[in-house]
C-alpha positions in Angstrom: -16.4 34.6 -6.7 -18.0 32.4 -4.1 -15.8 29.8 -2.3 -16.7 26.4 -0.8 -18.0 26.6 2.8 -15.4 26.9 5.5 -13.9 23.4 6.3 -12.3 22.3 9.6 -9.3 20.0 9.0 -10.2 16.6 10.5 -6.9 16.8 12.8 -8.1 20.1 14.1 -11.4 18.6 15.1 -9.6 15.8 17.0 -7.4 18.3 18.8 -10.3 20.3 19.9 -12.1 17.2 21.0 -9.0 16.2 23.1 -9.0 19.8 24.7 -12.8 19.6 25.3 -13.1 15.9 26.5 -9.8 15.3 28.2 -8.3 18.9 28.9 -5.4 18.0 26.6 -3.6 20.9 25.0 -0.5 20.8 23.1 1.7 23.6 22.1 2.5 22.1 18.6 2.4 19.1 16.6 5.8 17.7 17.9 4.3 17.9 21.5 1.2 16.0 20.3 3.2 13.4 18.4 5.5 12.8 21.4 2.4 12.4 23.6 0.9 9.9 21.2 4.2 7.6 21.1 4.8 8.0 25.0 1.4 7.6 26.5 0.3 4.8 24.3 -2.7 3.8 26.3 -4.1 7.3 26.5 -3.5 8.0 22.8 -5.1 4.8 21.4 -7.9 5.0 23.9 -8.6 8.4 22.7 -8.8 7.1 19.1 -11.3 4.4 20.1 -13.5 7.1 21.8 -13.1 9.7 19.3 -14.1 7.2 16.4 -17.0 6.0 18.6 -16.0 2.3 18.1 -18.6 -0.1 19.3 -18.2 -3.4 21.3 -20.8 -5.6 23.0 -18.1 -6.3 25.6 -15.6 -3.7 27.2 -12.0 -4.0 26.9 -10.0 -4.7 30.1 -6.9 -2.8 28.8 -5.7 -0.8 25.8 -2.0 -2.2 25.5 -2.1 -5.1 27.8 1.4 -6.2 26.6 3.9 -4.1 25.2 6.2 -6.6 23.5 7.4 -6.5 20.0 6.4 -8.8 18.3 3.5 -10.0 20.3 1.9 -6.8 21.4 -1.7 -7.4 22.9 -4.3 -4.6 22.2 -7.8 -4.1 23.7 -8.2 -7.7 25.1 -11.9 -8.2 25.8 -13.2 -6.0 22.9 -15.2 -7.6 20.2 -15.2 -5.8 16.7 -16.0 -6.5 13.1 -14.5 -4.7 10.1 -17.8 -5.1 8.2 -20.0 -4.0 11.1 -17.9 -0.8 11.3 -18.6 -0.2 7.5 -22.4 -1.1 7.5 -23.3 0.9 10.6 -23.3 3.9 8.2 -26.0 2.7 5.9 -29.1 4.4 7.3 -27.4 7.8 7.8 -25.6 7.8 4.5 -28.6 6.6 2.6 -30.8 9.4 4.2 -28.2 11.9 3.0 -28.3 10.6 -0.5 -24.7 9.6 -0.4 -23.5 6.4 -2.5 -21.1 3.9 -1.0 -19.2 3.1 -4.1 -18.8 4.9 -7.6 -16.9 3.0 -10.1 -15.9 3.1 -13.7 -13.9 1.0 -16.2 -11.8 1.9 -19.2 -14.7 1.2 -21.5 -16.9 3.7 -19.7 -19.1 1.4 -17.6 -20.2 3.6 -14.7 -21.8 2.1 -11.7 -23.0 3.4 -8.3 -23.7 1.2 -5.3 -25.9 2.5 -2.5 -25.4 1.7 1.1 -28.4 -0.4 1.2 -27.5 -2.2 -1.9 -24.0 -2.7 -0.7 -25.3 -4.2 2.6 -27.8 -6.6 0.8 -25.1 -7.8 -1.6 -22.7 -8.4 1.6 -25.5 -10.2 3.3 -26.2 -12.4 0.3 -22.8 -13.4 -0.3 -22.0 -14.0 3.3 -25.2 -16.4 3.6 -23.9 -18.3 0.5 -20.4 -18.6 2.0 -21.8 -20.0 5.2 -23.9 -22.5 3.2 -20.7 -23.7 1.8 -19.3 -24.5 5.0 -17.2 -21.4 5.3 -16.7 -20.2 9.0 -14.6 -18.2 11.2 -10.9 -18.7 10.5 -11.5 -20.2 7.0 -9.7 -18.6 4.0 -11.3 -17.1 0.9 -9.2 -16.1 -2.0 -9.9 -13.8 -4.7 -8.4 -13.2 -8.1 -10.2 -9.9 -9.0 -9.3 -6.4 -10.4 -10.5 -3.0 -8.7 -14.2 -3.4 -9.1 -17.2 -3.0 -6.6 -17.5 -6.9 -6.3 -14.0 -7.0 -4.8 -15.1 -4.8 -1.9 -18.4 -6.7 -1.5 -16.5 -10.0 -1.2 -14.1 -8.7 1.3 -16.9 -7.4 3.6 -18.8 -10.6 3.0 -15.8 -12.6 4.3 -15.1 -10.2 7.2 -18.7 -10.3 8.2 -18.6 -14.0 9.0 -15.0 -14.2 10.3 -13.6 -15.7 7.3 -9.9 -14.6 6.3 -9.8 -12.7 3.0 -6.9 -12.6 0.7 -6.6 -11.1 -2.9 -4.2 -11.1 -5.9 -4.5 -8.9 -8.9 -5.4 -10.4 -12.4 -2.1 -9.0 -13.7 -0.1 -11.4 -11.6 1.0 -14.7 -13.3 -0.2 -18.1 -12.3 2.8 -19.2 -10.4 3.1 -16.0 -8.4 -0.7 -16.5 -7.5 -0.1 -20.1 -6.5 2.9 -19.3 -4.5 0.7 -17.1 -2.3 -2.6 -19.1 -2.2 -1.0 -22.4 -1.7 0.3 -21.4 1.7 -3.1 -20.4 3.0 -5.1 -23.3 1.6 -8.4 -21.4 0.6 -11.8 -23.0 0.8 -13.4 -20.7 -1.9 -11.9 -18.8 -4.8 -13.7 -15.7 -6.2 -12.4 -14.8 -9.7 -13.2 -13.0 -12.9 -13.3 -14.4 -16.5 -10.9 -11.8 -17.7 -10.0 -8.1 -17.5 -9.8 -5.0 -19.9 -6.7 -3.1 -19.4 -4.9 -0.6 -21.7 -7.3 -1.0 -24.5 -7.4 -4.8 -24.8 -9.4 -7.8 -23.4 -7.2 -10.2 -21.5 -8.8 -13.6 -20.9 -7.8 -15.1 -17.5 -9.9 -18.4 -17.8 -6.7 -20.4 -18.7 -5.1 -18.9 -15.4 -8.3 -19.8 -13.4 -8.0 -23.5 -14.7 -4.5 -23.5 -13.6 -5.4 -22.1 -10.2 -8.1 -24.7 -9.6 -5.7 -27.5 -10.5 -3.1 -26.1 -8.2 -5.2 -25.5 -5.0 -6.6 -28.8 -4.0 -8.1 -27.1 -0.9 -10.8 -25.4 -3.1 -14.4 -26.4 -2.5 -16.0 -23.9 -4.8 -15.2 -21.3 -7.4 -17.4 -18.2 -7.7 -17.2 -16.6 -11.1 -17.7 -13.0 -12.0 -18.4 -12.3 -15.4 -16.3 -9.2 -16.2 -15.6 -9.6 -19.9 -18.3 -12.2 -21.1 -21.6 -11.2 -19.5 -23.2 -14.3 -21.0 -20.5 -16.9 -20.0 -21.9 -19.8 -18.0 -19.6 -22.4 -16.6 -21.0 -25.5 -14.8 -18.0 -26.0 -12.7 -18.4 -22.4 -11.1 -21.0 -20.8 -8.9 -22.5 -17.7 -10.5 -21.9 -14.3 -8.7 -24.8 -12.6 -10.2 -27.3 -15.3 -9.1 -25.6 -15.5 -5.6 -25.8 -11.6 -4.9 -29.4 -11.3 -6.3 -30.8 -12.9 -3.2 -33.1 -10.5 -1.5 -35.2 -12.1 1.4 -35.8 -12.2 5.0 -32.5 -13.8 5.7 -30.6 -11.1 4.0 -32.6 -8.4 5.8 -31.9 -9.9 9.1 -28.3 -10.7 8.7 -25.7 -9.1 11.0 -22.0 -9.4 11.1 -20.4 -11.5 13.8 -18.7 -9.9 16.6 -15.3 -11.1 16.7 -12.3 -10.7 19.1 -10.2 -7.7 18.4 -7.3 -9.7 17.2 -9.3 -12.1 14.9 -7.7 -12.4 11.6 -9.1 -10.3 8.9 -7.1 -10.7 5.8 -3.7 -12.1 4.5 -1.6 -9.8 2.3 2.0 -10.7 0.8 5.2 -8.9 1.2 8.2 -10.7 -0.2 11.8 -10.9 1.2 14.8 -11.7 -0.9 14.5 -15.5 -0.2 11.8 -18.1 0.0 8.1 -17.7 -0.7 6.1 -14.5 -0.3 5.3 -13.7 3.4 1.6 -14.3 4.1 1.1 -11.6 6.6 -2.1 -11.7 8.8 -3.8 -8.6 10.1 -6.6 -8.4 12.6 -10.0 -6.8 12.6 -9.4 -4.4 15.5 -6.1 -3.2 14.5 -7.2 -2.4 10.9 -10.3 -0.6 12.0 -8.7 1.5 14.6 -5.7 2.3 12.5 -7.3 3.0 9.4 -9.9 5.4 10.8 -7.0 7.1 12.6 -4.8 7.5 9.3 -7.8 8.1 7.0 -9.3 10.8 9.2 -6.7 12.6 11.0 -3.8 12.5 8.6 -5.3 12.0 5.3 -8.0 14.4 6.1 -10.7 12.3 4.5 -14.0 13.1 6.2 -17.6 11.1 6.3 -19.6 12.0 3.4 -22.8 12.6 5.4 -21.1 14.8 8.0 -21.8 18.5 7.6 -18.0 19.5 7.7 -17.2 17.2 4.9 -20.6 16.9 3.1 -20.3 14.9 -0.2 -16.7 13.7 0.4 -15.6 11.5 -2.4 -12.3 9.6 -1.9 -10.1 8.1 -4.9 -6.9 6.4 -4.6 -5.9 4.8 -7.7 -4.7 1.3 -7.2 -4.7 -2.3 -8.4 -6.0 -5.0 -6.0 -2.3 -6.1 -5.6 -1.3 -3.1 -3.8 -2.1 -2.3 -0.2 -3.7 0.9 -1.4 -6.5 -1.1 -2.5 -7.1 -2.1 1.1 -6.6 1.8 2.1 -9.2 2.8 -0.4 -11.7 0.3 0.9 -11.0 1.6 4.2 -12.7 4.8 3.3 -16.1 3.0 3.8 -15.2 2.4 7.6 -15.7 6.2 8.1 -18.8 6.5 6.0 -17.1 8.0 3.1 -18.0 7.6 -0.7 -15.3 5.5 -2.3 -14.5 6.2 -6.2 -12.7 3.6 -7.9 -11.2 3.1 -11.3 -10.4 -0.1 -13.1 -8.1 0.2 -16.0 -4.9 1.8 -17.0 -4.2 5.3 -15.8 -2.1 6.2 -18.9 -4.4 4.9 -21.8 -2.8 2.4 -24.1 0.7 1.9 -25.7 -0.9 2.9 -29.1 -2.9 5.8 -27.5 -1.2 7.1 -24.3 -3.5 9.4 -22.3 -2.5 10.5 -18.9 -5.5 12.6 -18.5 -7.9 9.6 -17.8 -7.8 9.6 -14.0 -8.0 13.5 -13.9 -11.2 13.5 -16.1 -12.6 10.6 -14.2 -12.0 12.8 -11.0 -13.6 15.7 -12.4 -16.8 13.9 -13.7 -17.4 12.2 -10.5 -16.6 15.0 -8.1 -13.7 13.6 -6.3 -12.5 15.7 -3.2 -9.5 13.6 -2.2 -7.4 12.4 -5.1 -4.5 9.8 -4.6 -2.1 7.7 -6.6 1.4 6.5 -6.7 4.3 9.0 -7.0 5.1 7.6 -10.5 1.7 8.6 -11.8 2.4 12.3 -11.2 5.7 12.0 -12.6 4.3 10.5 -15.8 1.6 13.2 -16.0 4.3 15.9 -15.8 6.5 14.2 -18.5 3.5 13.7 -20.8 2.7 17.6 -20.5 -0.7 17.0 -19.1 -2.6 20.3 -18.7 -5.2 19.8 -16.0 -7.3 22.8 -17.2 -8.2 20.6 -20.2 -9.5 17.7 -17.9 -12.7 19.2 -16.6 -13.9 20.9 -13.4 -11.4 19.7 -10.6 -12.5 22.6 -8.4 -13.7 20.1 -5.6 -10.3 18.4 -5.3 -8.7 19.7 -2.0 -5.9 17.3 -1.5 -3.5 15.1 -3.7 -2.2 11.9 -2.1 1.1 10.3 -3.1 2.8 7.1 -2.0 4.7 3.9 -3.4 7.9 5.8 -4.0 9.4 9.2 -3.0 7.7 12.1 -4.9 10.3 14.5 -6.2 10.1 18.1 -5.4 9.8 19.1 -9.0 6.9 16.8 -9.6 5.2 18.1 -6.4 5.8 21.8 -7.7 4.3 20.9 -11.0 1.1 19.6 -9.5 1.1 22.7 -7.2 1.4 25.2 -10.2 -1.3 23.2 -12.1 -3.9 23.8 -9.3 -2.8 27.4 -8.7 -3.7 28.0 -12.4 -7.0 25.9 -12.0 -8.0 28.0 -9.0 -7.2 31.4 -10.6 -9.2 30.3 -13.7 -12.3 29.4 -11.5 -12.0 32.7 -9.7 -11.9 34.6 -13.1 -14.9 32.8 -14.1 -16.7 33.4 -11.0 -17.1 29.5 -10.2 -17.3 28.3 -6.6 -14.1 26.6 -5.3 -11.3 26.6 -3.0 -9.6 30.0 -2.4 -7.4 31.0 -5.2 -4.7 32.0 -2.9 -4.6 28.5 -1.1 -2.1 25.9 -2.6 -3.3 22.4 -3.0 -2.4 20.2 -0.2 -0.1 17.3 -0.9 -0.7 14.2 1.4 2.6 12.6 0.8 2.6 9.2 2.9 5.0 6.5 3.4 4.1 3.1 5.1 3.8 -0.5 3.9 1.9 -3.7 3.2 3.6 -5.2 6.2 1.6 -3.3 8.7 -1.1 -2.0 6.4 -0.7 1.7 7.4 1.6 4.6 7.3 4.5 5.6 9.4 4.9 9.2 7.8 2.4 11.4 6.3 0.4 14.6 5.8 -0.9 17.3 8.3 -3.4 19.6 6.8 -2.1 22.7 9.1 1.7 22.1 8.8 3.9 23.9 6.2 4.5 22.2 3.0 8.1 21.5 1.6 8.3 19.9 -1.9 9.9 16.5 -1.5 9.5 16.2 2.2 6.8 14.5 4.0 5.2 16.7 6.7 5.3 14.6 9.9 5.6 11.3 11.6 2.1 9.8 12.1 0.5 10.0 15.5 1.1 6.8 17.3 4.1 5.9 15.1 7.2 6.1 17.1 9.5 6.5 14.1 13.2 7.4 14.2 16.2 7.3 12.0 18.9 5.2 13.4 22.4 5.1 12.4 24.7 1.9 12.4 25.2 1.9 16.2 21.3 2.0 16.9 21.3 5.8 17.9 18.6 8.1 16.8 19.8 10.9 14.5 18.4 14.1 13.2 19.0 15.4 9.7 21.1 12.4 8.9 20.0 9.5 6.7 19.5 6.3 8.7 17.5 3.2 9.0 13.7 3.7 9.6 12.7 2.1 12.9 9.4 2.1 14.9 10.3 1.8 18.6 6.7 1.1 19.8 4.0 -1.2 18.7 1.0 0.0 16.5 -2.4 -1.9 16.5 -2.1 -2.8 12.9 1.2 -4.6 13.0 0.8 -8.2 11.8 -0.6 -10.7 14.2 1.6 -13.4 12.6 2.5 -15.0 9.3 0.4 -17.8 8.2 2.1 -21.1 8.8 5.1 -19.5 10.4 5.7 -22.1 13.3 7.1 -20.5 16.2 7.2 -16.9 14.6 10.6 -17.3 13.3 10.1 -15.7 10.0 8.1 -12.8 11.4 10.8 -12.2 13.9 13.7 -12.4 11.4 11.8 -10.0 8.8 11.6 -7.1 11.2 13.0 -7.5 14.7 16.6 -9.1 14.5 18.6 -6.1 13.2 19.0 -4.4 16.6 19.2 -5.6 20.0 16.2 -6.6 22.1 15.3 -3.8 24.4 17.3 -1.2 22.6 15.3 2.1 22.3 12.1 0.2 23.3 11.1 2.5 26.4 8.2 4.8 25.5 9.5 8.2 25.2 13.0 7.1 24.6 15.7 4.9 26.2 16.3 1.3 26.7 14.0 -1.4 28.2 14.5 -5.0 29.5 15.3 -7.4 26.7 11.9 -9.0 27.3 10.3 -6.1 25.5 11.7 -7.2 22.2 13.3 -5.2 19.6 12.4 -2.2 17.5 10.7 -2.8 14.1 13.2 -2.2 11.3 11.3 -1.4 8.1 13.9 -1.5 5.4 13.8 2.2 4.4 16.4 4.8 4.6 15.0 8.0 6.3 16.0 11.4 7.3 14.0 13.2 10.0 14.5 17.2 9.6 15.0 19.5 12.7 11.5 20.7 11.9 9.9 17.2 12.1 9.4 16.5 8.4 10.7 13.3 6.8 12.4 12.1 3.5 12.5 8.7 2.4 15.5 7.7 0.2 14.3 4.3 -0.9 14.9 0.8 0.4 17.8 0.0 2.7 17.4 -3.6 1.9 17.3 -5.6 -1.3 13.4 -5.8 -1.7 12.1 -4.7 -5.2 9.8 -1.8 -4.8 8.1 -0.9 -8.1 5.9 2.1 -7.5 4.7 0.8 -4.2 4.4 -3.0 -5.2 6.9 -5.0 -3.3 8.3 -8.2 -4.6 10.9 -10.5 -3.3 13.9 -11.0 -5.7 13.5 -14.8 -5.2 10.4 -14.7 -7.3 12.1 -13.0 -10.2 15.1 -15.4 -9.9 12.7 -18.4 -10.0 11.2 -17.1 -13.3 14.5 -16.1 -15.0 16.6 -19.1 -13.8 14.0 -21.5 -15.1 15.2 -20.5 -18.7 17.7 -23.2 -19.9 20.1 -20.4 -21.1 20.3 -18.6 -17.7 22.8 -20.1 -15.2 22.5 -17.3 -12.5 21.0 -13.8 -12.1 20.9 -10.8 -9.9 18.4 -8.1 -9.7 18.5 -4.7 -7.8 16.1 -1.8 -7.6 17.9 1.7 -7.6 14.9 3.7 -6.5 16.2 6.7 -4.6 15.1 10.3 -3.6 14.3 12.3 -7.0 14.8 9.1 -9.1 12.2 6.7 -10.5 12.6 3.1 -9.9 15.4 1.6 -12.3 15.7 -2.1 -12.1 18.6 -3.6 -13.9 18.9 -7.4 -14.2 22.1 -9.1 -14.5 22.2 -12.7 -16.0 25.1 -15.4 -16.3 24.4 -17.4 -19.4 25.5 -20.8 -20.6 28.8 -21.0 -22.4 28.4 -19.9 -26.1 25.1 -18.1 -25.4 24.9 -14.4 -26.1 22.3 -12.0 -24.8 20.5 -11.1 -28.0 17.1 -9.4 -28.7 15.3 -12.7 -28.8 16.7 -13.9 -25.5 16.0 -10.4 -23.8 12.3 -10.8 -24.9 12.2 -14.3 -23.5 13.5 -13.3 -20.2 11.0 -10.4 -20.1 8.3 -12.7 -21.0 9.2 -15.1 -18.4 9.0 -12.4 -15.7 5.8 -11.0 -17.1 4.1 -14.5 -17.1 5.2 -15.8 -13.8 5.4 -12.6 -11.7 3.8 -9.6 -13.2 4.5 -7.0 -16.0 5.3 -4.5 -13.4 8.7 -6.3 -12.7 10.0 -6.5 -16.2 13.5 -5.0 -15.8 14.5 -1.6 -17.2 17.8 -3.1 -18.7 19.4 -6.5 -19.0 23.1 -7.1 -18.7 25.1 -10.2 -19.4 27.7 -10.7 -16.7 30.4 -13.4 -16.2 29.7 -13.9 -12.5 27.1 -12.9 -9.8 28.8 -11.6 -6.6 28.2 -14.1 -3.7 29.2 -14.4 0.0 31.3 -17.5 1.2 28.0 -19.1 2.2 26.7 -18.6 -1.3 24.2 -15.8 -0.9 23.8 -13.3 -3.8 25.2 -9.9 -2.8 22.1 -7.8 -3.7 22.5 -5.0 -1.4 26.2 -4.2 -1.7 25.6 -4.1 -5.6 22.6 -1.8 -5.0 24.5 0.6 -2.8 27.4 0.6 -5.2 25.2 1.5 -8.0 23.6 4.2 -6.1 27.2 5.8 -5.7 28.6 4.4 -2.4 32.4 3.6 -2.5 33.2 -0.1 -3.2 35.2 -0.3 0.2 32.1 1.0 2.2 29.6 -1.6 0.9 31.2 -5.0 1.0 34.2 -6.8 2.7 35.9 -8.7 0.1 37.2 -11.3 2.6 33.7 -12.5 3.0 33.2 -13.1 -0.5 33.5 -16.4 -2.5 34.3 -14.4 -5.8 35.7 -11.0 -4.9 37.1 -10.5 -8.4 33.6 -10.4 -9.9 33.1 -6.9 -8.3 35.3 -5.1 -10.8 32.7 -5.3 -13.6 29.9 -3.8 -11.3 32.3 -1.2 -10.1 33.1 -0.1 -13.6 29.4 0.0 -14.3 28.8 2.3 -11.3 31.6 4.6 -12.3 30.1 4.9 -15.9 26.7 5.6 -14.4 28.0 8.4 -12.3 30.0 9.9 -15.2 26.9 10.0 -17.3 24.8 11.4 -14.5 27.4 14.1 -13.9 27.6 15.0 -17.5 23.7 15.1 -18.0 23.5 17.5 -14.8 26.9 18.9 -14.2 25.8 21.4 -11.6 23.4 19.2 -9.6 24.8 17.8 -6.3 23.3 15.6 -3.9 23.9 18.2 -1.3 23.5 17.1 2.3 22.7 13.7 1.7 24.9 10.9 2.9 24.2 7.3 3.6 25.2 6.5 7.2 
């Protein structure tokens, strides 16, 4: 059997470059990682040089100000996200590599060449400029995962406008809660979507968005369902992007300051409106290239070492992994995207959809949420029946912890595929080489990853291989001390260039500060390489995840340490769910928690207090679910609804979300809450009984299984 040409992992190429260019040689990955989080200037300068980033003006420093929040990176440098993407046009086109390959549920297959990508970006950018959109103005999008969304992002970036997108599965109020805060000048939207076997008209939502966003000066409509639809109150995407003249040929993206705002994404807390998080051009370019190249092992499609690379990570536009998918273009990689349900329809479930798509399009790097792989295993998917997957050399996973049994399932499937290819004499990866799992964990908050993969490190199912280069991640106990092989708070003790510039409209930065930097004392653990710094250095970033760092340097995430809801990678503030549920006249109060934990899928129970005389029957359950589906998203419909007498609250009236979550995860009541701080401590008895019932049922189902070695500290 012939195998594919010898491949050099991207992180190995970087280390060879460090040795040749700078004489830096490291005994092992741990030594390399410690250098990267101690010598911050040297490391991030090396990434700038290794990725050959361009600027018409030099930077005067790398990290000019090491303060959190408020770190100042690469002052003096000028960058542009779109400039970095489009610089690949000539070389990629000469090599015959497409920029984007897309398909939808109905089988519509499209390929976008690099020159065509550049032309459409230029055409839309010129149109936006003609509407008065300039640097700093916001452009909002209500779009699914289609090539037009990528074009629109790049067009906005090219002229310095600030991009923000919501997925069409989000309800009107959830979208307005986000877009109203940023006051967009232009909205780019679709007429509808096709998902899980049915057409979903979004024109009524579009009308509500127009009415609710008085800042809009224009709506650009993309005909996604009805190709013949004409609306006099909308500009027509097809006509705008058909432009092909001297101006589009001559168009060049603007050079912008390193920290010029690129996009606004949203990550909700437990109170208030969603947080509009602003990321900058330079930070996103630098971190995305480092993450995608070194740790995700995604190469340039026209480079000899990774010739023909095709990168697919299934995502909706409402998840930060959509941004991660687009970032493949920064490195000259062909991005392969799918718009539709990964599991077929309710009437005809089919978890082989994405695998067949990957086989037919020649995907080399395949990624999805951890829940996708779990569903494939449960559905009994046989990958040998899904086409030729011999080009797939990595499987990416994020969004929630990937359990060891699911990872082993995927490994076994690919062992069988490679053995089959060898028996048939087909070219492919060596049969004795297991598929590489690139399991990562990060967040919308900084649009990157803290933990992830390393092509050359050992794989242990259920364990992420390493802390990312440049990410000074530690597990801290309650006293703020770093611990090994114990579960603690995930903190990052040093800044990363992609951390938020600020929250939009956050006067004085108070909300930004309180979201990540108020849990531990300023200066604690802030000295690069370890130890405390002066309080002026600010506090460490507390991410809100439970983490265990193994003695070998691997990492395990145990779910959220706060009360934010995380449904397969999509975070939602509990306040948005409460707003939808408590708008129903029958509901007086509510509490929701997400019991995601290592080895367990997300399980989200909702507890409701009803008006006297009202019972939780099937009809009311359906109305509650419908309210969440319409106002927030179908992804956040609860797994179970319970009628309760009271919601536990503090003396100040705050809902006790985190204590109830920890109680239901198995922690003793005395360890999760101080009854003296509660307004209604008697309410806890019902929840404690539910927790005991759940534990008894779990013990009966798996009597021999113990959560060995795992404790919440």
